[in-house]
PAMIFI-880265 format. One record per residue (C-alpha): residue number from 1; x, y, z. Coordinates in steps of 0.05 Angstrom, whole numbers, always signed. Each point is the difference from the previous one (the first is absolute). Example, Ala and Ser with C-alpha at 12.3 -4.5 7.8 and 13.67 -1.06 7.14 Angstrom:
<atom><pos>1</pos><xx>+246</xx><yy>-90</yy><zz>+156</zz></atom>
<atom><pos>2</pos><xx>+27</xx><yy>+69</yy><zz>-13</zz></atom>
This chain:
<atom><pos>1</pos><xx>+4863</xx><yy>+1353</yy><zz>+140</zz></atom>
<atom><pos>2</pos><xx>+38</xx><yy>+62</yy><zz>-19</zz></atom>
<atom><pos>3</pos><xx>-28</xx><yy>+66</yy><zz>+25</zz></atom>
<atom><pos>4</pos><xx>+26</xx><yy>+50</yy><zz>-48</zz></atom>
<atom><pos>5</pos><xx>-7</xx><yy>+74</yy><zz>+20</zz></atom>
<atom><pos>6</pos><xx>+7</xx><yy>+29</yy><zz>-71</zz></atom>
<atom><pos>7</pos><xx>-57</xx><yy>+27</yy><zz>-44</zz></atom>
<atom><pos>8</pos><xx>-46</xx><yy>-24</yy><zz>-40</zz></atom>
<atom><pos>9</pos><xx>+26</xx><yy>+31</yy><zz>-69</zz></atom>
<atom><pos>10</pos><xx>+72</xx><yy>-15</yy><zz>+22</zz></atom>
<atom><pos>11</pos><xx>+1</xx><yy>-78</yy><zz>+19</zz></atom>
<atom><pos>12</pos><xx>-9</xx><yy>-53</yy><zz>-48</zz></atom>
<atom><pos>13</pos><xx>-35</xx><yy>-49</yy><zz>+44</zz></atom>
<atom><pos>14</pos><xx>-64</xx><yy>+3</yy><zz>+44</zz></atom>
<atom><pos>15</pos><xx>+36</xx><yy>-36</yy><zz>+59</zz></atom>
<atom><pos>16</pos><xx>-35</xx><yy>+23</yy><zz>+61</zz></atom>
<atom><pos>17</pos><xx>-45</xx><yy>+46</yy><zz>-36</zz></atom>
<atom><pos>18</pos><xx>-66</xx><yy>+13</yy><zz>+28</zz></atom>
<atom><pos>19</pos><xx>-62</xx><yy>-3</yy><zz>-62</zz></atom>
<atom><pos>20</pos><xx>-60</xx><yy>+13</yy><zz>+21</zz></atom>
<atom><pos>21</pos><xx>-60</xx><yy>-21</yy><zz>-62</zz></atom>
<atom><pos>22</pos><xx>-69</xx><yy>+12</yy><zz>+8</zz></atom>
<atom><pos>23</pos><xx>-51</xx><yy>-54</yy><zz>-36</zz></atom>
<atom><pos>24</pos><xx>+56</xx><yy>-48</yy><zz>+5</zz></atom>
<atom><pos>25</pos><xx>-40</xx><yy>-71</yy><zz>+3</zz></atom>
<atom><pos>26</pos><xx>-18</xx><yy>-10</yy><zz>-62</zz></atom>
<atom><pos>27</pos><xx>+22</xx><yy>+15</yy><zz>-79</zz></atom>
<atom><pos>28</pos><xx>+53</xx><yy>+54</yy><zz>-17</zz></atom>
<atom><pos>29</pos><xx>+8</xx><yy>+16</yy><zz>+76</zz></atom>
<atom><pos>30</pos><xx>+20</xx><yy>-74</yy><zz>+17</zz></atom>
<atom><pos>31</pos><xx>+47</xx><yy>-11</yy><zz>-55</zz></atom>
<atom><pos>32</pos><xx>+39</xx><yy>+69</yy><zz>+13</zz></atom>
<atom><pos>33</pos><xx>+6</xx><yy>-17</yy><zz>+76</zz></atom>
<atom><pos>34</pos><xx>+31</xx><yy>-65</yy><zz>-23</zz></atom>
<atom><pos>35</pos><xx>+48</xx><yy>+28</yy><zz>-43</zz></atom>
<atom><pos>36</pos><xx>+20</xx><yy>+57</yy><zz>+47</zz></atom>
<atom><pos>37</pos><xx>+1</xx><yy>-49</yy><zz>+57</zz></atom>
<atom><pos>38</pos><xx>+51</xx><yy>-51</yy><zz>-45</zz></atom>
<atom><pos>39</pos><xx>+44</xx><yy>+66</yy><zz>-10</zz></atom>
<atom><pos>40</pos><xx>+7</xx><yy>+9</yy><zz>+77</zz></atom>
<atom><pos>41</pos><xx>-56</xx><yy>+44</yy><zz>+22</zz></atom>
<atom><pos>42</pos><xx>-34</xx><yy>-13</yy><zz>+53</zz></atom>
<atom><pos>43</pos><xx>-77</xx><yy>+8</yy><zz>-7</zz></atom>
<atom><pos>44</pos><xx>-59</xx><yy>+34</yy><zz>+30</zz></atom>
<atom><pos>45</pos><xx>-66</xx><yy>-35</yy><zz>-27</zz></atom>
<atom><pos>46</pos><xx>-61</xx><yy>+39</yy><zz>-4</zz></atom>
<atom><pos>47</pos><xx>-74</xx><yy>-38</yy><zz>-11</zz></atom>
<atom><pos>48</pos><xx>-67</xx><yy>+41</yy><zz>+11</zz></atom>
<atom><pos>49</pos><xx>-44</xx><yy>-77</yy><zz>+0</zz></atom>
<atom><pos>50</pos><xx>+53</xx><yy>-53</yy><zz>-27</zz></atom>
<atom><pos>51</pos><xx>+23</xx><yy>-28</yy><zz>+67</zz></atom>
<atom><pos>52</pos><xx>+7</xx><yy>-69</yy><zz>-21</zz></atom>
<atom><pos>53</pos><xx>+41</xx><yy>+16</yy><zz>-61</zz></atom>
<atom><pos>54</pos><xx>+39</xx><yy>+53</yy><zz>+36</zz></atom>
<atom><pos>55</pos><xx>+20</xx><yy>-49</yy><zz>+55</zz></atom>
<atom><pos>56</pos><xx>+14</xx><yy>-56</yy><zz>-60</zz></atom>
<atom><pos>57</pos><xx>+51</xx><yy>+53</yy><zz>-23</zz></atom>
<atom><pos>58</pos><xx>+31</xx><yy>+13</yy><zz>+57</zz></atom>
<atom><pos>59</pos><xx>+11</xx><yy>-70</yy><zz>+11</zz></atom>
<atom><pos>60</pos><xx>+32</xx><yy>-14</yy><zz>-61</zz></atom>
<atom><pos>61</pos><xx>+41</xx><yy>+56</yy><zz>+2</zz></atom>
<atom><pos>62</pos><xx>+26</xx><yy>-9</yy><zz>+69</zz></atom>
<atom><pos>63</pos><xx>+13</xx><yy>-67</yy><zz>-11</zz></atom>
<atom><pos>64</pos><xx>+59</xx><yy>+18</yy><zz>-51</zz></atom>
<atom><pos>65</pos><xx>+24</xx><yy>+51</yy><zz>+51</zz></atom>
<atom><pos>66</pos><xx>-24</xx><yy>+4</yy><zz>+69</zz></atom>
<atom><pos>67</pos><xx>-31</xx><yy>+68</yy><zz>+35</zz></atom>
<atom><pos>68</pos><xx>+0</xx><yy>+31</yy><zz>-70</zz></atom>
<atom><pos>69</pos><xx>-79</xx><yy>+18</yy><zz>-13</zz></atom>
<atom><pos>70</pos><xx>-50</xx><yy>+34</yy><zz>+46</zz></atom>
<atom><pos>71</pos><xx>-72</xx><yy>+10</yy><zz>+0</zz></atom>
<atom><pos>72</pos><xx>-37</xx><yy>+50</yy><zz>-7</zz></atom>
<atom><pos>73</pos><xx>-79</xx><yy>+11</yy><zz>+3</zz></atom>
<atom><pos>74</pos><xx>-38</xx><yy>+56</yy><zz>-24</zz></atom>
<atom><pos>75</pos><xx>-57</xx><yy>+35</yy><zz>-40</zz></atom>
<atom><pos>76</pos><xx>+33</xx><yy>+56</yy><zz>-45</zz></atom>
<atom><pos>77</pos><xx>-67</xx><yy>+41</yy><zz>-6</zz></atom>
<atom><pos>78</pos><xx>+9</xx><yy>+10</yy><zz>+94</zz></atom>
<atom><pos>79</pos><xx>+48</xx><yy>+62</yy><zz>-20</zz></atom>
<atom><pos>80</pos><xx>-2</xx><yy>+4</yy><zz>+82</zz></atom>
<atom><pos>81</pos><xx>+38</xx><yy>-73</yy><zz>-1</zz></atom>
<atom><pos>82</pos><xx>+62</xx><yy>+17</yy><zz>-49</zz></atom>
<atom><pos>83</pos><xx>+49</xx><yy>+34</yy><zz>+38</zz></atom>
<atom><pos>84</pos><xx>-15</xx><yy>-56</yy><zz>+57</zz></atom>
<atom><pos>85</pos><xx>+11</xx><yy>-48</yy><zz>-68</zz></atom>
<atom><pos>86</pos><xx>+66</xx><yy>+28</yy><zz>-17</zz></atom>
<atom><pos>87</pos><xx>+24</xx><yy>+10</yy><zz>+82</zz></atom>
<atom><pos>88</pos><xx>-6</xx><yy>-80</yy><zz>-6</zz></atom>
<atom><pos>89</pos><xx>+34</xx><yy>-12</yy><zz>-57</zz></atom>
<atom><pos>90</pos><xx>+54</xx><yy>+49</yy><zz>+19</zz></atom>
<atom><pos>91</pos><xx>+2</xx><yy>-34</yy><zz>+75</zz></atom>
<atom><pos>92</pos><xx>+2</xx><yy>-66</yy><zz>-31</zz></atom>
<atom><pos>93</pos><xx>+76</xx><yy>+2</yy><zz>-15</zz></atom>
<atom><pos>94</pos><xx>+20</xx><yy>+77</yy><zz>+25</zz></atom>
<atom><pos>95</pos><xx>+1</xx><yy>+32</yy><zz>-64</zz></atom>
<atom><pos>96</pos><xx>-44</xx><yy>+11</yy><zz>-72</zz></atom>
<atom><pos>97</pos><xx>+38</xx><yy>-2</yy><zz>-64</zz></atom>
<atom><pos>98</pos><xx>-46</xx><yy>-11</yy><zz>-52</zz></atom>
<atom><pos>99</pos><xx>-77</xx><yy>+19</yy><zz>-9</zz></atom>
<atom><pos>100</pos><xx>-31</xx><yy>-41</yy><zz>-55</zz></atom>
<atom><pos>101</pos><xx>-68</xx><yy>+23</yy><zz>-11</zz></atom>
<atom><pos>102</pos><xx>-38</xx><yy>-64</yy><zz>-33</zz></atom>
<atom><pos>103</pos><xx>-71</xx><yy>+0</yy><zz>+25</zz></atom>
<atom><pos>104</pos><xx>-53</xx><yy>+11</yy><zz>-49</zz></atom>
<atom><pos>105</pos><xx>-71</xx><yy>-3</yy><zz>-14</zz></atom>
<atom><pos>106</pos><xx>-25</xx><yy>-10</yy><zz>-71</zz></atom>
<atom><pos>107</pos><xx>-70</xx><yy>-4</yy><zz>-27</zz></atom>
<atom><pos>108</pos><xx>-39</xx><yy>+32</yy><zz>-54</zz></atom>
<atom><pos>109</pos><xx>-41</xx><yy>+60</yy><zz>+30</zz></atom>
<atom><pos>110</pos><xx>-52</xx><yy>+17</yy><zz>-65</zz></atom>
<atom><pos>111</pos><xx>-12</xx><yy>+77</yy><zz>-3</zz></atom>
<atom><pos>112</pos><xx>-77</xx><yy>+18</yy><zz>+15</zz></atom>
<atom><pos>113</pos><xx>+16</xx><yy>-49</yy><zz>+54</zz></atom>
<atom><pos>114</pos><xx>+57</xx><yy>+11</yy><zz>+45</zz></atom>
<atom><pos>115</pos><xx>-16</xx><yy>+13</yy><zz>+69</zz></atom>
<atom><pos>116</pos><xx>+42</xx><yy>+34</yy><zz>+58</zz></atom>
<atom><pos>117</pos><xx>+12</xx><yy>-62</yy><zz>+31</zz></atom>
<atom><pos>118</pos><xx>+39</xx><yy>-37</yy><zz>-61</zz></atom>
<atom><pos>119</pos><xx>+37</xx><yy>+74</yy><zz>-15</zz></atom>
<atom><pos>120</pos><xx>+28</xx><yy>+7</yy><zz>+75</zz></atom>
<atom><pos>121</pos><xx>+10</xx><yy>-80</yy><zz>-4</zz></atom>
<atom><pos>122</pos><xx>+41</xx><yy>+7</yy><zz>-64</zz></atom>
<atom><pos>123</pos><xx>+31</xx><yy>+71</yy><zz>+11</zz></atom>
<atom><pos>124</pos><xx>+16</xx><yy>-22</yy><zz>+65</zz></atom>
<atom><pos>125</pos><xx>+38</xx><yy>-61</yy><zz>-10</zz></atom>
<atom><pos>126</pos><xx>+39</xx><yy>+22</yy><zz>-58</zz></atom>
<atom><pos>127</pos><xx>+23</xx><yy>+71</yy><zz>+12</zz></atom>
<atom><pos>128</pos><xx>-24</xx><yy>+24</yy><zz>+74</zz></atom>
<atom><pos>129</pos><xx>+22</xx><yy>-59</yy><zz>+34</zz></atom>
<atom><pos>130</pos><xx>+71</xx><yy>-3</yy><zz>-30</zz></atom>
<atom><pos>131</pos><xx>+5</xx><yy>+75</yy><zz>+8</zz></atom>
<atom><pos>132</pos><xx>-7</xx><yy>-10</yy><zz>+78</zz></atom>
<atom><pos>133</pos><xx>+39</xx><yy>-53</yy><zz>+6</zz></atom>
<atom><pos>134</pos><xx>+55</xx><yy>+37</yy><zz>-40</zz></atom>
<atom><pos>135</pos><xx>-5</xx><yy>+53</yy><zz>+49</zz></atom>
<atom><pos>136</pos><xx>+0</xx><yy>-42</yy><zz>+63</zz></atom>
<atom><pos>137</pos><xx>+59</xx><yy>-46</yy><zz>-32</zz></atom>
<atom><pos>138</pos><xx>+47</xx><yy>+66</yy><zz>-17</zz></atom>
<atom><pos>139</pos><xx>+34</xx><yy>+23</yy><zz>+65</zz></atom>
<atom><pos>140</pos><xx>+27</xx><yy>-84</yy><zz>+3</zz></atom>
<atom><pos>141</pos><xx>+12</xx><yy>+3</yy><zz>-72</zz></atom>
<atom><pos>142</pos><xx>+40</xx><yy>+66</yy><zz>+0</zz></atom>
<atom><pos>143</pos><xx>+45</xx><yy>-37</yy><zz>+56</zz></atom>
<atom><pos>144</pos><xx>+9</xx><yy>-57</yy><zz>-38</zz></atom>
<atom><pos>145</pos><xx>+13</xx><yy>+36</yy><zz>-69</zz></atom>
<atom><pos>146</pos><xx>-46</xx><yy>-37</yy><zz>-18</zz></atom>
<atom><pos>147</pos><xx>-63</xx><yy>-7</yy><zz>-58</zz></atom>
<atom><pos>148</pos><xx>-70</xx><yy>+1</yy><zz>-26</zz></atom>
<atom><pos>149</pos><xx>-27</xx><yy>-47</yy><zz>-57</zz></atom>
<atom><pos>150</pos><xx>-74</xx><yy>+7</yy><zz>-22</zz></atom>
<atom><pos>151</pos><xx>-30</xx><yy>-43</yy><zz>-40</zz></atom>
<atom><pos>152</pos><xx>-36</xx><yy>+35</yy><zz>-50</zz></atom>
<atom><pos>153</pos><xx>-32</xx><yy>-19</yy><zz>-69</zz></atom>
<atom><pos>154</pos><xx>-4</xx><yy>+9</yy><zz>-67</zz></atom>
<atom><pos>155</pos><xx>-63</xx><yy>+36</yy><zz>-8</zz></atom>
<atom><pos>156</pos><xx>+26</xx><yy>+48</yy><zz>+54</zz></atom>
<atom><pos>157</pos><xx>+20</xx><yy>+37</yy><zz>-72</zz></atom>
<atom><pos>158</pos><xx>-56</xx><yy>-29</yy><zz>-45</zz></atom>
<atom><pos>159</pos><xx>-71</xx><yy>-17</yy><zz>+39</zz></atom>
<atom><pos>160</pos><xx>-25</xx><yy>-62</yy><zz>+1</zz></atom>
<atom><pos>161</pos><xx>-75</xx><yy>-9</yy><zz>-28</zz></atom>
<atom><pos>162</pos><xx>-43</xx><yy>-5</yy><zz>+50</zz></atom>
<atom><pos>163</pos><xx>+46</xx><yy>+11</yy><zz>+53</zz></atom>
<atom><pos>164</pos><xx>-4</xx><yy>+73</yy><zz>+5</zz></atom>
<atom><pos>165</pos><xx>+14</xx><yy>+3</yy><zz>+77</zz></atom>
<atom><pos>166</pos><xx>+57</xx><yy>-63</yy><zz>-1</zz></atom>
<atom><pos>167</pos><xx>+32</xx><yy>+48</yy><zz>-50</zz></atom>
<atom><pos>168</pos><xx>-8</xx><yy>+75</yy><zz>+33</zz></atom>
<atom><pos>169</pos><xx>+28</xx><yy>-45</yy><zz>+65</zz></atom>
<atom><pos>170</pos><xx>+62</xx><yy>-31</yy><zz>-33</zz></atom>
<atom><pos>171</pos><xx>+12</xx><yy>+68</yy><zz>-46</zz></atom>
<atom><pos>172</pos><xx>+7</xx><yy>+35</yy><zz>+77</zz></atom>
<atom><pos>173</pos><xx>+49</xx><yy>-54</yy><zz>+25</zz></atom>
<atom><pos>174</pos><xx>+35</xx><yy>+19</yy><zz>-62</zz></atom>
<atom><pos>175</pos><xx>+4</xx><yy>+73</yy><zz>+24</zz></atom>
<atom><pos>176</pos><xx>+5</xx><yy>-22</yy><zz>+73</zz></atom>
<atom><pos>177</pos><xx>+62</xx><yy>-37</yy><zz>-22</zz></atom>
<atom><pos>178</pos><xx>+34</xx><yy>+70</yy><zz>-24</zz></atom>
<atom><pos>179</pos><xx>-24</xx><yy>+41</yy><zz>+41</zz></atom>
<atom><pos>180</pos><xx>+34</xx><yy>-33</yy><zz>+63</zz></atom>
<atom><pos>181</pos><xx>+62</xx><yy>-12</yy><zz>-47</zz></atom>
<atom><pos>182</pos><xx>-4</xx><yy>+61</yy><zz>+10</zz></atom>
<atom><pos>183</pos><xx>-13</xx><yy>+12</yy><zz>+72</zz></atom>
<atom><pos>184</pos><xx>+37</xx><yy>-49</yy><zz>+18</zz></atom>
<atom><pos>185</pos><xx>+66</xx><yy>+15</yy><zz>-27</zz></atom>
<atom><pos>186</pos><xx>+72</xx><yy>-10</yy><zz>+3</zz></atom>
<atom><pos>187</pos><xx>-12</xx><yy>-52</yy><zz>+54</zz></atom>
<atom><pos>188</pos><xx>-63</xx><yy>-47</yy><zz>-21</zz></atom>
<atom><pos>189</pos><xx>-5</xx><yy>-16</yy><zz>-81</zz></atom>
<atom><pos>190</pos><xx>-69</xx><yy>-5</yy><zz>-26</zz></atom>
<atom><pos>191</pos><xx>-21</xx><yy>-54</yy><zz>-62</zz></atom>
<atom><pos>192</pos><xx>-55</xx><yy>-31</yy><zz>-25</zz></atom>
<atom><pos>193</pos><xx>-13</xx><yy>-64</yy><zz>-46</zz></atom>
<atom><pos>194</pos><xx>-54</xx><yy>+10</yy><zz>-49</zz></atom>
<atom><pos>195</pos><xx>-23</xx><yy>-81</yy><zz>-23</zz></atom>
<atom><pos>196</pos><xx>-45</xx><yy>-15</yy><zz>-61</zz></atom>
<atom><pos>197</pos><xx>-25</xx><yy>-72</yy><zz>-11</zz></atom>
<atom><pos>198</pos><xx>+38</xx><yy>-41</yy><zz>+54</zz></atom>
<atom><pos>199</pos><xx>-68</xx><yy>-25</yy><zz>+34</zz></atom>
<atom><pos>200</pos><xx>-61</xx><yy>-11</yy><zz>-18</zz></atom>
<atom><pos>201</pos><xx>-59</xx><yy>+31</yy><zz>+43</zz></atom>
<atom><pos>202</pos><xx>-24</xx><yy>-37</yy><zz>+54</zz></atom>
<atom><pos>203</pos><xx>-68</xx><yy>+6</yy><zz>-19</zz></atom>
<atom><pos>204</pos><xx>-33</xx><yy>-30</yy><zz>-62</zz></atom>
<atom><pos>205</pos><xx>+40</xx><yy>+24</yy><zz>-69</zz></atom>
<atom><pos>206</pos><xx>-11</xx><yy>-46</yy><zz>-68</zz></atom>
<atom><pos>207</pos><xx>+52</xx><yy>-25</yy><zz>-40</zz></atom>
<atom><pos>208</pos><xx>-14</xx><yy>+42</yy><zz>-58</zz></atom>
<atom><pos>209</pos><xx>+12</xx><yy>+65</yy><zz>+43</zz></atom>
<atom><pos>210</pos><xx>+67</xx><yy>-32</yy><zz>+27</zz></atom>
<atom><pos>211</pos><xx>+25</xx><yy>-21</yy><zz>-75</zz></atom>
<atom><pos>212</pos><xx>-18</xx><yy>+64</yy><zz>-26</zz></atom>
<atom><pos>213</pos><xx>+34</xx><yy>+38</yy><zz>+63</zz></atom>
<atom><pos>214</pos><xx>+68</xx><yy>-46</yy><zz>-22</zz></atom>
<atom><pos>215</pos><xx>-1</xx><yy>+6</yy><zz>-68</zz></atom>
<atom><pos>216</pos><xx>+6</xx><yy>+77</yy><zz>+16</zz></atom>
<atom><pos>217</pos><xx>+74</xx><yy>-14</yy><zz>+30</zz></atom>
<atom><pos>218</pos><xx>+57</xx><yy>+9</yy><zz>-36</zz></atom>
<atom><pos>219</pos><xx>+13</xx><yy>-66</yy><zz>+24</zz></atom>
<atom><pos>220</pos><xx>-50</xx><yy>-43</yy><zz>-15</zz></atom>
<atom><pos>221</pos><xx>-8</xx><yy>-33</yy><zz>+73</zz></atom>
<atom><pos>222</pos><xx>-28</xx><yy>+13</yy><zz>+70</zz></atom>
<atom><pos>223</pos><xx>+58</xx><yy>+28</yy><zz>+44</zz></atom>
<atom><pos>224</pos><xx>+17</xx><yy>-33</yy><zz>+74</zz></atom>
<atom><pos>225</pos><xx>-5</xx><yy>+23</yy><zz>+69</zz></atom>
<atom><pos>226</pos><xx>+71</xx><yy>-17</yy><zz>-1</zz></atom>
<atom><pos>227</pos><xx>+12</xx><yy>+59</yy><zz>-54</zz></atom>
<atom><pos>228</pos><xx>-23</xx><yy>+51</yy><zz>+52</zz></atom>
<atom><pos>229</pos><xx>+35</xx><yy>-27</yy><zz>+57</zz></atom>
<atom><pos>230</pos><xx>+62</xx><yy>+5</yy><zz>-39</zz></atom>
<atom><pos>231</pos><xx>-12</xx><yy>+77</yy><zz>-10</zz></atom>
<atom><pos>232</pos><xx>-25</xx><yy>+9</yy><zz>+68</zz></atom>
<atom><pos>233</pos><xx>+75</xx><yy>-38</yy><zz>+27</zz></atom>
<atom><pos>234</pos><xx>+29</xx><yy>+52</yy><zz>-50</zz></atom>
<atom><pos>235</pos><xx>-24</xx><yy>+64</yy><zz>+16</zz></atom>
<atom><pos>236</pos><xx>+17</xx><yy>-19</yy><zz>+73</zz></atom>
<atom><pos>237</pos><xx>+66</xx><yy>-35</yy><zz>-2</zz></atom>
<atom><pos>238</pos><xx>+38</xx><yy>+32</yy><zz>-75</zz></atom>
<atom><pos>239</pos><xx>-46</xx><yy>+67</yy><zz>-19</zz></atom>
<atom><pos>240</pos><xx>+50</xx><yy>+49</yy><zz>+54</zz></atom>
<atom><pos>241</pos><xx>-12</xx><yy>+54</yy><zz>-48</zz></atom>
<atom><pos>242</pos><xx>-73</xx><yy>-11</yy><zz>-16</zz></atom>
<atom><pos>243</pos><xx>-60</xx><yy>+42</yy><zz>+35</zz></atom>
<atom><pos>244</pos><xx>-60</xx><yy>+24</yy><zz>-23</zz></atom>
<atom><pos>245</pos><xx>-3</xx><yy>-59</yy><zz>-53</zz></atom>
<atom><pos>246</pos><xx>-48</xx><yy>-41</yy><zz>-35</zz></atom>
<atom><pos>247</pos><xx>+20</xx><yy>-67</yy><zz>-28</zz></atom>
<atom><pos>248</pos><xx>-38</xx><yy>-37</yy><zz>-42</zz></atom>
<atom><pos>249</pos><xx>-10</xx><yy>-75</yy><zz>-4</zz></atom>
<atom><pos>250</pos><xx>-50</xx><yy>-8</yy><zz>-52</zz></atom>
<atom><pos>251</pos><xx>+29</xx><yy>-41</yy><zz>-66</zz></atom>
<atom><pos>252</pos><xx>-9</xx><yy>+70</yy><zz>-34</zz></atom>
<atom><pos>253</pos><xx>-70</xx><yy>-3</yy><zz>+6</zz></atom>
<atom><pos>254</pos><xx>-12</xx><yy>+80</yy><zz>+17</zz></atom>
<atom><pos>255</pos><xx>+31</xx><yy>+18</yy><zz>-66</zz></atom>
<atom><pos>256</pos><xx>-41</xx><yy>-38</yy><zz>-40</zz></atom>
<atom><pos>257</pos><xx>-58</xx><yy>+40</yy><zz>-8</zz></atom>
């Protein structure tokens, strides 16, 4: 494999670059891992409890290119362990070029019934962990002239009814994206992708609600995880003069009020 020393934003290839993706065993994280791996990147695949799914994805990708995917396990709510997680990721191939903060917790929180545990869980996974991971990764990313991509949400701008804490957390992640772009520039770019109706929540959602959501998109269809993965790839590989920006991938839904 070609080990290139050019910076992420000066190269049209991901060959030899190392990408840490949190929450990468399933859904958008797994799809992104597959696409970036196909583009030549070595993947550090983080999981919390989905060990079997993570191992299966690792095996799948290592068959395609030997010794190109490693696993790291951590509970992102355990802030004291995040520096060690980044150290382990960097140690796999002796470098770290990209951090993708993809891991997220999502569930409703009804006002009047929100407990501190739910606040810590949603803020912790969606905002606190990305900050401390970015802080730990920053020296390595500066050295690599790398980048950070945060997976935010269209509801960071327009809150989702019934999900106030989640919406607050994602709004914070958008500001974190902008703040870190200033703090880590000029050597590290920081951007975000905001998905719309890409995958339905893992908890129950009735068909009427799904159809109502899809009907509010300009494209009148649900998106696909690959739509998000392609936006992430663009931000890593092709967007050398972009930082502090959010790319919205929602079929136009956020414009259709």
